N, CA, C and O atoms as CSV, one atom per row, in Angstrom:
chain,resi,resn,atom,element,x,y,z
A,1,GLN,N,N,0.934,-1.393,0.074
A,1,GLN,CA,C,0.023,-0.200,0.057
A,1,GLN,C,C,1.066,1.251,-0.035
A,1,GLN,O,O,2.210,1.371,0.401
A,2,VAL,N,N,0.235,2.245,-0.747
A,2,VAL,CA,C,1.370,3.402,-1.158
A,2,VAL,C,C,0.396,4.468,-0.527
A,2,VAL,O,O,-0.754,4.460,-0.964
A,3,GLN,N,N,0.762,5.505,0.577
A,3,GLN,CA,C,0.377,6.839,0.851
A,3,GLN,C,C,0.570,8.189,0.324
A,3,GLN,O,O,1.692,8.679,0.200
A,4,VAL,N,N,-0.406,8.735,0.042
A,4,VAL,CA,C,-0.258,9.730,-0.732
A,4,VAL,C,C,-0.706,11.134,0.149
A,4,VAL,O,O,-1.893,11.188,0.470
A,5,VAL,N,N,-0.162,11.831,0.399
A,5,VAL,CA,C,-0.775,13.047,1.371
A,5,VAL,C,C,-0.273,14.345,1.001
A,5,VAL,O,O,0.907,14.676,0.882
A,6,GLU,N,N,-1.269,15.015,0.838
A,6,GLU,CA,C,-1.176,16.251,0.101
A,6,GLU,C,C,-1.021,17.776,1.352
A,6,GLU,O,O,-1.720,17.855,2.363
A,7,SER,N,N,0.029,18.827,0.953
A,7,SER,CA,C,-0.097,19.628,2.066
A,7,SER,C,C,-0.225,20.776,1.000
A,7,SER,O,O,-0.125,20.735,-0.227
A,8,GLY,N,N,-0.543,22.076,2.086
A,8,GLY,CA,C,-0.443,23.324,1.217
A,8,GLY,C,C,-1.354,24.407,0.970
A,8,GLY,O,O,-1.198,25.607,0.745
A,9,GLY,N,N,-2.289,23.691,1.069
A,9,GLY,CA,C,-3.342,24.208,0.803
A,9,GLY,C,C,-4.102,25.728,1.705
A,9,GLY,O,O,-3.691,26.088,2.808
A,10,GLY,N,N,-4.792,26.158,1.245
A,10,GLY,CA,C,-5.156,27.703,1.718
A,10,GLY,C,C,-5.985,28.525,1.205
A,10,GLY,O,O,-6.449,28.187,0.116
A,11,LEU,N,N,-6.420,29.779,1.766
A,11,LEU,CA,C,-7.183,30.777,1.287
A,11,LEU,C,C,-5.742,31.827,0.741
A,11,LEU,O,O,-4.662,32.070,1.280
A,12,VAL,N,N,-6.392,32.282,-0.636
A,12,VAL,CA,C,-5.439,33.384,-1.122
A,12,VAL,C,C,-6.479,34.402,-1.909
A,12,VAL,O,O,-7.643,34.121,-2.193
A,13,GLN,N,N,-5.855,35.551,-2.174
A,13,GLN,CA,C,-6.643,35.934,-2.783
A,13,GLN,C,C,-6.259,36.213,-4.154
A,13,GLN,O,O,-5.044,36.413,-4.172
A,14,THR,N,N,-6.881,36.333,-5.558
A,14,THR,CA,C,-6.751,36.761,-6.675
A,14,THR,C,C,-5.475,37.265,-7.121
A,14,THR,O,O,-5.199,38.442,-6.887
A,15,GLY,N,N,-4.706,36.561,-7.703
A,15,GLY,CA,C,-3.625,37.079,-8.395
A,15,GLY,C,C,-2.147,36.401,-7.123
A,15,GLY,O,O,-0.928,36.558,-7.176
A,16,GLY,N,N,-2.843,35.820,-6.335
A,16,GLY,CA,C,-1.467,35.293,-5.092
A,16,GLY,C,C,-1.091,33.934,-5.744
A,16,GLY,O,O,-1.615,33.395,-6.719
A,17,SER,N,N,-0.173,33.557,-5.060
A,17,SER,CA,C,0.606,32.151,-5.153
A,17,SER,C,C,0.434,31.316,-3.787
A,17,SER,O,O,0.347,31.710,-2.624
A,18,LEU,N,N,0.412,29.888,-4.397
A,18,LEU,CA,C,0.386,28.887,-3.302
A,18,LEU,C,C,1.343,27.761,-4.044
A,18,LEU,O,O,1.456,27.537,-5.249
A,19,ARG,N,N,1.898,27.220,-3.087
A,19,ARG,CA,C,2.865,25.653,-3.162
A,19,ARG,C,C,2.229,24.508,-2.750
A,19,ARG,O,O,2.327,24.321,-1.537
A,20,LEU,N,N,1.618,23.690,-3.351
A,20,LEU,CA,C,1.059,22.272,-2.887
A,20,LEU,C,C,2.312,21.572,-2.856
A,20,LEU,O,O,3.326,21.836,-3.503
A,21,SER,N,N,2.118,20.630,-2.010
A,21,SER,CA,C,2.830,19.491,-1.928
A,21,SER,C,C,2.200,17.796,-1.699
A,21,SER,O,O,1.135,17.405,-1.219
A,22,CYS,N,N,3.177,17.174,-2.176
A,22,CYS,CA,C,2.248,15.658,-2.285
A,22,CYS,C,C,3.585,14.833,-1.835
A,22,CYS,O,O,4.569,14.952,-2.566
A,23,ALA,N,N,3.683,13.977,-0.641
A,23,ALA,CA,C,4.471,13.056,-0.278
A,23,ALA,C,C,3.629,11.528,-0.642
A,23,ALA,O,O,2.468,11.201,-0.395
A,24,THR,N,N,4.621,10.859,-1.252
A,24,THR,CA,C,4.648,8.927,-1.099
A,24,THR,C,C,5.196,8.242,-0.287
A,24,THR,O,O,6.372,8.411,0.036
A,25,SER,N,N,4.590,7.523,0.094
A,25,SER,CA,C,5.418,6.527,1.273
A,25,SER,C,C,4.742,5.413,1.425
A,25,SER,O,O,3.517,5.341,1.335
A,26,GLY,N,N,5.764,4.152,1.749
A,26,GLY,CA,C,5.642,2.727,1.612
A,26,GLY,C,C,6.291,2.274,1.839
A,26,GLY,O,O,7.146,2.705,2.613
A,27,ARG,N,N,6.327,0.674,1.125
A,27,ARG,CA,C,6.752,-0.404,1.275
A,27,ARG,C,C,7.144,-0.543,-0.150
A,27,ARG,O,O,6.192,-0.686,-0.918
A,28,SER,N,N,8.261,-0.535,-0.648
A,28,SER,CA,C,8.692,-1.163,-1.956
A,28,SER,C,C,7.630,-0.788,-2.894
A,28,SER,O,O,6.700,-1.540,-3.186
A,29,PHE,N,N,7.772,0.233,-3.296
A,29,PHE,CA,C,7.167,0.897,-4.636
A,29,PHE,C,C,8.245,1.558,-5.666
A,29,PHE,O,O,9.376,2.011,-5.487
A,30,SER,N,N,7.344,1.409,-6.922
A,30,SER,CA,C,8.478,2.445,-7.352
A,30,SER,C,C,7.552,3.619,-8.418
A,30,SER,O,O,6.739,3.185,-9.233
A,31,THR,N,N,7.709,4.498,-8.326
A,31,THR,CA,C,6.657,5.669,-8.759
A,31,THR,C,C,7.667,6.099,-10.332
A,31,THR,O,O,8.862,6.287,-10.560
A,32,TYR,N,N,6.235,6.110,-11.253
A,32,TYR,CA,C,6.331,5.933,-12.887
A,32,TYR,C,C,6.007,7.454,-13.151
A,32,TYR,O,O,6.690,8.167,-13.886
A,33,ALA,N,N,4.864,7.873,-12.453
A,33,ALA,CA,C,3.976,9.349,-12.871
A,33,ALA,C,C,3.672,9.719,-11.122
A,33,ALA,O,O,3.686,8.955,-10.157
A,34,MET,N,N,3.419,11.126,-11.192
A,34,MET,CA,C,2.569,11.560,-10.713
A,34,MET,C,C,1.850,12.562,-11.138
A,34,MET,O,O,2.222,13.086,-12.188
A,35,GLY,N,N,0.719,13.068,-10.498
A,35,GLY,CA,C,-0.185,14.034,-11.128
A,35,GLY,C,C,-1.216,14.749,-10.040
A,35,GLY,O,O,-1.873,14.090,-9.233
A,36,TRP,N,N,-1.258,16.126,-10.134
A,36,TRP,CA,C,-2.669,16.702,-9.863
A,36,TRP,C,C,-4.069,16.921,-10.382
A,36,TRP,O,O,-4.302,17.363,-11.507
A,37,PHE,N,N,-4.870,16.628,-9.607
A,37,PHE,CA,C,-6.026,17.170,-10.347
A,37,PHE,C,C,-7.170,17.804,-9.211
A,37,PHE,O,O,-7.039,17.687,-7.993
A,38,ARG,N,N,-7.808,18.192,-9.594
A,38,ARG,CA,C,-8.939,19.207,-9.161
A,38,ARG,C,C,-10.314,18.966,-9.345
A,38,ARG,O,O,-10.832,18.602,-10.401
A,39,GLN,N,N,-11.197,19.301,-7.689
A,39,GLN,CA,C,-12.673,18.969,-8.153
A,39,GLN,C,C,-13.309,20.405,-7.266
A,39,GLN,O,O,-13.207,20.577,-6.051
A,40,ALA,N,N,-13.985,21.355,-8.277
A,40,ALA,CA,C,-14.474,22.101,-7.603
A,40,ALA,C,C,-16.110,21.757,-7.281
A,40,ALA,O,O,-16.663,20.836,-7.880
A,41,PRO,N,N,-16.750,22.495,-6.389
A,41,PRO,CA,C,-18.274,22.127,-6.049
A,41,PRO,C,C,-19.066,22.056,-7.196
A,41,PRO,O,O,-19.082,22.926,-8.067
A,42,GLY,N,N,-19.724,21.026,-7.205
A,42,GLY,CA,C,-20.287,21.013,-8.649
A,42,GLY,C,C,-20.287,20.391,-9.561
A,42,GLY,O,O,-21.264,20.143,-10.268
A,43,LYS,N,N,-18.440,19.785,-9.802
A,43,LYS,CA,C,-18.067,19.756,-10.829
A,43,LYS,C,C,-17.425,18.381,-11.077
A,43,LYS,O,O,-17.329,17.719,-10.044
A,44,GLU,N,N,-16.913,17.723,-12.311
A,44,GLU,CA,C,-16.216,16.382,-11.929
A,44,GLU,C,C,-14.505,16.852,-11.838
A,44,GLU,O,O,-13.782,17.600,-12.495
A,45,ARG,N,N,-14.379,16.214,-10.979
A,45,ARG,CA,C,-12.539,15.941,-10.820
A,45,ARG,C,C,-12.054,16.392,-12.514
A,45,ARG,O,O,-12.826,16.191,-13.452
A,46,GLU,N,N,-10.878,16.926,-12.679
A,46,GLU,CA,C,-10.296,17.012,-13.689
A,46,GLU,C,C,-8.846,17.364,-13.535
A,46,GLU,O,O,-8.378,17.996,-12.589
A,47,PHE,N,N,-8.147,16.863,-14.621
A,47,PHE,CA,C,-6.901,17.306,-14.835
A,47,PHE,C,C,-6.033,18.371,-14.757
A,47,PHE,O,O,-6.204,19.318,-15.524
A,48,VAL,N,N,-5.073,18.378,-13.910
A,48,VAL,CA,C,-4.718,19.887,-13.478
A,48,VAL,C,C,-2.860,19.654,-14.398
A,48,VAL,O,O,-2.306,20.141,-15.383
A,49,ALA,N,N,-2.560,18.782,-13.479
A,49,ALA,CA,C,-1.042,18.464,-14.187
A,49,ALA,C,C,-0.241,17.238,-13.998
A,49,ALA,O,O,-0.333,16.932,-12.809
A,50,GLY,N,N,0.430,16.482,-14.573
A,50,GLY,CA,C,1.302,15.256,-14.819
A,50,GLY,C,C,2.911,15.624,-14.861
A,50,GLY,O,O,3.424,16.669,-15.264
A,51,ILE,N,N,3.493,14.556,-14.372
A,51,ILE,CA,C,4.957,14.424,-14.859
A,51,ILE,C,C,5.248,12.798,-14.384
A,51,ILE,O,O,4.827,12.126,-13.442
A,52,ARG,N,N,6.263,12.488,-15.619
A,52,ARG,CA,C,6.901,11.385,-15.474
A,52,ARG,C,C,7.874,11.643,-14.663
A,52,ARG,O,O,8.357,12.773,-14.724
A,53,TRP,N,N,8.619,10.323,-13.342
A,53,TRP,CA,C,9.113,10.315,-12.766
A,53,TRP,C,C,10.364,10.154,-13.046
A,53,TRP,O,O,11.198,10.466,-12.196
A,54,SER,N,N,10.890,9.467,-14.692
A,54,SER,CA,C,11.893,9.180,-14.937
A,54,SER,C,C,11.885,10.593,-16.501
A,54,SER,O,O,11.093,10.662,-17.440
A,55,GLY,N,N,12.878,11.334,-16.235
A,55,GLY,CA,C,13.023,12.466,-17.164
A,55,GLY,C,C,12.497,13.365,-16.820
A,55,GLY,O,O,13.118,14.427,-16.867
A,56,GLY,N,N,10.954,13.352,-16.257
A,56,GLY,CA,C,10.806,14.727,-15.501
A,56,GLY,C,C,9.395,15.311,-16.966
A,56,GLY,O,O,8.430,15.862,-16.437
A,57,THR,N,N,9.324,15.241,-18.053
A,57,THR,CA,C,8.352,15.479,-18.931
A,57,THR,C,C,7.548,15.880,-17.731
A,57,THR,O,O,7.537,15.318,-16.636
A,58,THR,N,N,6.914,16.880,-18.087
A,58,THR,CA,C,5.482,17.482,-17.861
A,58,THR,C,C,4.165,17.689,-18.588
A,58,THR,O,O,4.146,17.979,-19.784
A,59,TYR,N,N,3.255,17.566,-17.986
A,59,TYR,CA,C,1.698,17.690,-19.122
A,59,TYR,C,C,0.996,18.516,-17.994
A,59,TYR,O,O,0.987,18.159,-16.816
A,60,TYR,N,N,0.241,19.979,-18.605
A,60,TYR,CA,C,-0.444,20.967,-18.413
A,60,TYR,C,C,-2.032,21.100,-18.775
A,60,TYR,O,O,-2.343,20.975,-19.960
A,61,ALA,N,N,-2.933,21.320,-17.915
A,61,ALA,CA,C,-4.548,21.511,-18.279
A,61,ALA,C,C,-3.904,22.451,-19.247
A,61,ALA,O,O,-2.688,22.605,-19.357
A,62,GLU,N,N,-5.118,23.260,-20.159
A,62,GLU,CA,C,-4.813,24.491,-21.024
A,62,GLU,C,C,-5.067,25.596,-19.966
A,62,GLU,O,O,-4.538,26.704,-20.060
A,63,SER,N,N,-5.869,25.261,-18.991
A,63,SER,CA,C,-6.441,25.959,-17.870
A,63,SER,C,C,-5.496,26.791,-17.026
A,63,SER,O,O,-5.718,27.923,-16.597
A,64,VAL,N,N,-4.421,26.066,-16.857
A,64,VAL,CA,C,-3.729,26.443,-15.930
A,64,VAL,C,C,-1.889,26.897,-16.286
A,64,VAL,O,O,-1.092,27.512,-15.578
A,65,LYS,N,N,-1.711,26.251,-17.740
A,65,LYS,CA,C,-0.977,26.375,-18.327
A,65,LYS,C,C,0.050,27.642,-18.481
A,65,LYS,O,O,-0.256,28.456,-19.352
A,66,GLY,N,N,1.144,27.871,-17.781
A,66,GLY,CA,C,1.863,29.401,-17.715
A,66,GLY,C,C,1.832,29.888,-16.411
A,66,GLY,O,O,2.561,30.784,-15.984
A,67,ARG,N,N,0.961,29.275,-15.771
A,67,ARG,CA,C,0.500,29.785,-14.501
A,67,ARG,C,C,0.717,29.193,-13.355
A,67,ARG,O,O,0.734,29.827,-12.300
A,68,PHE,N,N,0.981,27.414,-13.453
A,68,PHE,CA,C,0.611,26.128,-12.618
A,68,PHE,C,C,2.375,25.762,-13.350
A,68,PHE,O,O,2.747,25.824,-14.521
A,69,THR,N,N,3.119,25.397,-12.131
A,69,THR,CA,C,4.719,24.415,-12.550
A,69,THR,C,C,4.986,23.252,-11.777
A,69,THR,O,O,5.732,23.145,-10.803
A,70,ILE,N,N,4.176,22.269,-12.417
A,70,ILE,CA,C,4.502,20.989,-11.275
A,70,ILE,C,C,6.275,20.228,-11.356
A,70,ILE,O,O,7.064,19.682,-12.127
A,71,SER,N,N,6.217,20.392,-10.861
A,71,SER,CA,C,8.245,19.460,-10.605
A,71,SER,C,C,8.195,18.335,-9.395
A,71,SER,O,O,7.289,18.003,-8.630
A,72,ARG,N,N,9.419,17.940,-9.538
A,72,ARG,CA,C,9.636,16.810,-8.307
A,72,ARG,C,C,10.745,16.691,-7.537
A,72,ARG,O,O,11.805,17.124,-7.991
A,73,ALA,N,N,10.713,16.141,-6.354
A,73,ALA,CA,C,12.231,16.109,-5.702
A,73,ALA,C,C,12.231,14.227,-5.629
A,73,ALA,O,O,11.474,13.495,-4.991
A,74,HIS,N,N,13.215,13.917,-6.410
A,74,HIS,CA,C,13.201,12.274,-6.617
A,74,HIS,C,C,13.417,11.682,-4.853
A,74,HIS,O,O,12.472,11.180,-4.245
A,75,ALA,N,N,14.385,11.803,-4.418
A,75,ALA,CA,C,15.324,11.786,-3.160
A,75,ALA,C,C,14.026,11.800,-1.938
A,75,ALA,O,O,14.328,11.408,-0.811
A,76,LYS,N,N,13.085,12.103,-2.116
A,76,LYS,CA,C,12.044,12.783,-0.979
A,76,LYS,C,C,10.653,11.959,-1.323
A,76,LYS,O,O,9.725,11.884,-0.518
A,77,ASN,N,N,10.639,11.271,-2.806
A,77,ASN,CA,C,9.218,10.998,-3.047
A,77,ASN,C,C,8.311,11.852,-3.092
A,77,ASN,O,O,7.130,11.642,-2.813
A,78,THR,N,N,9.085,13.514,-3.664
A,78,THR,CA,C,7.432,14.126,-3.213
A,78,THR,C,C,7.446,15.162,-4.666
A,78,THR,O,O,8.427,15.189,-5.409
A,79,VAL,N,N,6.095,16.052,-4.932
A,79,VAL,CA,C,5.875,16.297,-6.168
A,79,VAL,C,C,4.979,17.348,-5.500
A,79,VAL,O,O,4.114,17.340,-4.624
A,80,TYR,N,N,5.763,18.565,-6.566
A,80,TYR,CA,C,5.118,20.271,-5.997
A,80,TYR,C,C,4.071,20.758,-6.746
A,80,TYR,O,O,3.990,20.179,-7.829
A,81,LEU,N,N,3.313,21.534,-6.583
A,81,LEU,CA,C,2.507,22.512,-7.401
A,81,LEU,C,C,2.574,23.765,-7.321
A,81,LEU,O,O,1.790,24.388,-6.605
A,82,GLN,N,N,3.577,24.395,-8.085
A,82,GLN,CA,C,3.901,25.602,-7.593
A,82,GLN,C,C,2.592,26.559,-8.869
A,82,GLN,O,O,2.546,26.689,-10.092
A,83,MET,N,N,1.643,27.073,-7.589
A,83,MET,CA,C,0.072,27.939,-8.430
A,83,MET,C,C,0.576,29.899,-8.127
A,83,MET,O,O,0.727,30.611,-7.133
A,84,ASN,N,N,0.657,30.046,-9.324
A,84,ASN,CA,C,0.675,31.579,-9.319
A,84,ASN,C,C,-0.652,32.161,-9.842
A,84,ASN,O,O,-1.668,31.468,-9.800
A,85,SER,N,N,-0.672,33.365,-10.316
A,85,SER,CA,C,-1.370,34.316,-10.706
A,85,SER,C,C,-2.927,33.618,-10.661
A,85,SER,O,O,-3.687,33.346,-11.591
A,86,LEU,N,N,-3.111,33.408,-8.891
A,86,LEU,CA,C,-4.391,32.399,-9.046
A,86,LEU,C,C,-5.847,32.918,-9.035
A,86,LEU,O,O,-6.000,33.911,-8.324
A,87,GLU,N,N,-6.830,32.512,-9.600
A,87,GLU,CA,C,-8.098,33.090,-9.879
A,87,GLU,C,C,-9.258,32.379,-9.019
A,87,GLU,O,O,-9.209,31.205,-8.651
A,88,PRO,N,N,-10.179,33.167,-8.791
A,88,PRO,CA,C,-11.543,32.560,-8.587
A,88,PRO,C,C,-11.745,30.770,-8.872
A,88,PRO,O,O,-11.857,29.785,-8.142
A,89,GLU,N,N,-11.714,31.037,-10.440
A,89,GLU,CA,C,-11.987,29.618,-10.878
A,89,GLU,C,C,-11.322,28.557,-10.387
A,89,GLU,O,O,-11.777,27.421,-10.525
A,90,ASP,N,N,-10.046,28.826,-9.689
A,90,ASP,CA,C,-9.207,28.079,-9.278
A,90,ASP,C,C,-9.204,26.887,-7.895
A,90,ASP,O,O,-8.531,25.932,-7.506
A,91,THR,N,N,-10.293,27.582,-7.534
A,91,THR,CA,C,-11.126,27.272,-6.084
A,91,THR,C,C,-11.012,25.814,-6.517
A,91,THR,O,O,-10.838,25.435,-7.675
A,92,ALA,N,N,-11.156,24.889,-5.212
A,92,ALA,CA,C,-11.299,23.386,-5.553
A,92,ALA,C,C,-10.726,22.737,-4.671
A,92,ALA,O,O,-9.997,23.399,-3.932
A,93,VAL,N,N,-10.825,21.278,-4.419
A,93,VAL,CA,C,-10.127,20.691,-3.736
A,93,VAL,C,C,-9.033,19.828,-4.425
A,93,VAL,O,O,-9.350,19.158,-5.407
A,94,TYR,N,N,-7.950,19.817,-4.025
A,94,TYR,CA,C,-6.773,19.328,-5.063
A,94,TYR,C,C,-6.415,18.296,-4.485
A,94,TYR,O,O,-6.161,17.964,-3.327
A,95,PHE,N,N,-6.443,17.621,-5.930
A,95,PHE,CA,C,-5.802,15.733,-4.824
A,95,PHE,C,C,-4.507,15.715,-5.996
A,95,PHE,O,O,-4.164,16.231,-7.060
A,96,CYS,N,N,-4.111,14.809,-5.049
A,96,CYS,CA,C,-2.354,14.228,-6.077
A,96,CYS,C,C,-3.105,12.864,-5.977
A,96,CYS,O,O,-4.065,12.394,-5.368
A,97,ALA,N,N,-1.934,12.372,-7.124
A,97,ALA,CA,C,-2.253,10.960,-7.301
A,97,ALA,C,C,-0.957,10.498,-8.059
A,97,ALA,O,O,-0.312,11.063,-8.942
A,98,ALA,N,N,-0.771,9.205,-7.389
A,98,ALA,CA,C,0.492,8.370,-7.876
A,98,ALA,C,C,0.320,7.141,-8.818
A,98,ALA,O,O,-0.492,6.275,-8.494
A,99,LYS,N,N,0.950,7.037,-9.822
A,99,LYS,CA,C,1.298,6.164,-10.996
A,99,LYS,C,C,2.513,5.101,-10.309
A,99,LYS,O,O,3.681,5.421,-10.531
A,100,THR,N,N,2.277,3.966,-9.561
A,100,THR,CA,C,2.967,3.463,-9.328
A,100,THR,C,C,3.296,1.707,-9.951
A,100,THR,O,O,3.999,0.887,-9.361
A,101,THR,N,N,2.704,1.524,-11.022
A,101,THR,CA,C,2.935,0.255,-12.209
A,101,THR,C,C,3.229,0.853,-13.524
A,101,THR,O,O,2.953,2.048,-13.634
A,102,PRO,N,N,3.724,0.266,-14.512
A,102,PRO,CA,C,4.577,0.212,-15.601
A,102,PRO,C,C,3.256,-0.246,-16.120
A,102,PRO,O,O,3.513,-1.312,-16.681
A,103,ARG,N,N,1.873,0.011,-16.241
A,103,ARG,CA,C,1.020,-0.300,-17.221
A,103,ARG,C,C,0.809,0.939,-18.128
A,103,ARG,O,O,0.730,2.081,-17.676
A,104,PRO,N,N,0.720,0.603,-19.531
A,104,PRO,CA,C,0.430,1.574,-20.118
A,104,PRO,C,C,-0.512,2.513,-19.317
A,104,PRO,O,O,-1.232,2.221,-18.363
A,105,ALA,N,N,-0.261,4.221,-20.193
A,105,ALA,CA,C,-1.053,5.508,-19.155
A,105,ALA,C,C,-1.408,6.006,-20.290
A,105,ALA,O,O,-0.951,5.428,-21.275
A,106,SER,N,N,-2.256,7.130,-20.512
A,106,SER,CA,C,-2.377,8.072,-21.423
A,106,SER,C,C,-0.933,8.852,-21.343
A,106,SER,O,O,0.061,8.926,-20.621
A,107,SER,N,N,-1.784,9.691,-23.261
A,107,SER,CA,C,-0.529,10.217,-23.631
A,107,SER,C,C,-0.121,11.516,-22.514
A,107,SER,O,O,1.076,11.793,-22.435
A,108,TRP,N,N,-0.959,12.186,-21.788
A,108,TRP,CA,C,-0.593,13.283,-21.092
A,108,TRP,C,C,-0.982,13.122,-19.268
A,108,TRP,O,O,-1.095,13.957,-18.371
A,109,LEU,N,N,-1.130,11.250,-19.322
A,109,LEU,CA,C,-1.108,11.225,-17.823
A,109,LEU,C,C,-2.313,12.099,-17.385
A,109,LEU,O,O,-2.326,12.693,-16.306
A,110,SER,N,N,-3.343,12.142,-18.306
A,110,SER,CA,C,-4.501,13.012,-17.561
A,110,SER,C,C,-5.741,12.493,-17.506
A,110,SER,O,O,-6.775,13.148,-17.637
A,111,LEU,N,N,-5.644,10.973,-17.256
A,111,LEU,CA,C,-7.406,10.064,-16.596
A,111,LEU,C,C,-6.783,9.808,-15.304
A,111,LEU,O,O,-5.610,9.956,-14.958
A,112,HIS,N,N,-7.819,9.387,-14.646
A,112,HIS,CA,C,-7.743,9.019,-13.685
A,112,HIS,C,C,-7.404,7.688,-13.457
A,112,HIS,O,O,-6.893,7.333,-12.395
A,113,ALA,N,N,-7.665,6.880,-14.428
A,113,ALA,CA,C,-7.276,5.619,-14.376
A,113,ALA,C,C,-5.703,5.343,-14.518
A,113,ALA,O,O,-5.204,4.247,-14.262
A,114,ASP,N,N,-5.022,6.390,-14.927
A,114,ASP,CA,C,-3.464,6.117,-15.436
A,114,ASP,C,C,-2.933,6.563,-13.961
A,114,ASP,O,O,-1.807,7.059,-13.975
A,115,TYR,N,N,-3.543,6.467,-12.742
A,115,TYR,CA,C,-3.260,6.370,-11.281
A,115,TYR,C,C,-3.553,5.331,-10.697
A,115,TYR,O,O,-4.463,4.678,-11.207
A,116,ASP,N,N,-3.062,4.924,-9.733
A,116,ASP,CA,C,-2.712,3.646,-8.988
A,116,ASP,C,C,-3.068,3.892,-7.210
A,116,ASP,O,O,-3.377,2.989,-6.432
A,117,PHE,N,N,-2.892,5.664,-6.799
A,117,PHE,CA,C,-3.182,5.800,-5.419
A,117,PHE,C,C,-3.569,7.189,-5.467
A,117,PHE,O,O,-3.383,8.071,-6.306
A,118,TRP,N,N,-4.144,7.156,-4.376
A,118,TRP,CA,C,-4.648,9.141,-4.261
A,118,TRP,C,C,-4.843,9.292,-3.174
A,118,TRP,O,O,-5.186,8.493,-2.304
A,119,GLY,N,N,-4.476,11.149,-3.122
A,119,GLY,CA,C,-4.877,11.340,-1.483
A,119,GLY,C,C,-5.534,11.968,-1.371
A,119,GLY,O,O,-5.959,12.505,-2.395
A,120,GLN,N,N,-6.125,12.378,-0.003
A,120,GLN,CA,C,-7.313,13.110,0.496
A,120,GLN,C,C,-7.712,14.358,0.292
A,120,GLN,O,O,-8.697,14.873,0.823
A,121,GLY,N,N,-6.710,15.059,-0.741
A,121,GLY,CA,C,-7.451,16.316,-1.163
A,121,GLY,C,C,-7.296,16.985,-0.171
A,121,GLY,O,O,-7.547,16.713,1.003
A,122,THR,N,N,-6.552,18.569,-0.977
A,122,THR,CA,C,-5.931,19.779,-0.022
A,122,THR,C,C,-7.071,20.826,-0.548
A,122,THR,O,O,-7.292,20.892,-1.757
A,123,GLN,N,N,-7.814,21.669,0.405
A,123,GLN,CA,C,-8.596,22.555,-0.137
A,123,GLN,C,C,-7.483,24.131,-0.636
A,123,GLN,O,O,-6.560,24.621,0.015
A,124,VAL,N,N,-8.073,24.598,-2.066
A,124,VAL,CA,C,-7.758,25.553,-1.968
A,124,VAL,C,C,-8.692,26.737,-2.659
A,124,VAL,O,O,-9.063,26.603,-3.825
A,125,THR,N,N,-9.056,27.923,-1.863
A,125,THR,CA,C,-9.663,28.932,-2.424
A,125,THR,C,C,-9.020,30.021,-2.515
A,125,THR,O,O,-8.035,30.376,-1.868
A,126,VAL,N,N,-9.638,30.615,-3.411
A,126,VAL,CA,C,-9.046,31.726,-4.171
A,126,VAL,C,C,-10.485,33.063,-3.989
A,126,VAL,O,O,-11.606,32.815,-4.432
A,127,SER,N,N,-10.126,34.531,-3.218
A,127,SER,CA,C,-11.138,35.035,-3.137
A,127,SER,C,C,-10.979,36.159,-4.152
A,127,SER,O,O,-9.871,36.415,-4.623
A,128,SER,N,N,-12.067,36.826,-4.490
A,128,SER,CA,C,-12.036,37.646,-5.733
A,128,SER,C,C,-12.162,39.419,-4.702
A,128,SER,O,O,-12.174,40.488,-5.312
């Protein structure tokens, strides 16, 4: 079993920044990719960003491209999401997910089914 724990959410004003962190832990697992998704009230969970563990290739939803940056720290089994120029539309619960098996995934790591373990989520609220 792999534990996925997010942190760093909070309340910020429009135009502000937040940095989310996501740490994974457990026994004898490999990380192939990690991703961030978000779910706003009354909406479906949507892809935000993904990163391949080997090589560090990144992918972003169009709505966050140029504002959000996903990065990883190999030694810490941790992924980050730097969020700048936040907008009220970014308000959501942000979930981190880990892909720990080598099975094929979507090209952009953007599907829920690409991932094997999920965190509980962290609330991000952007006030106008």
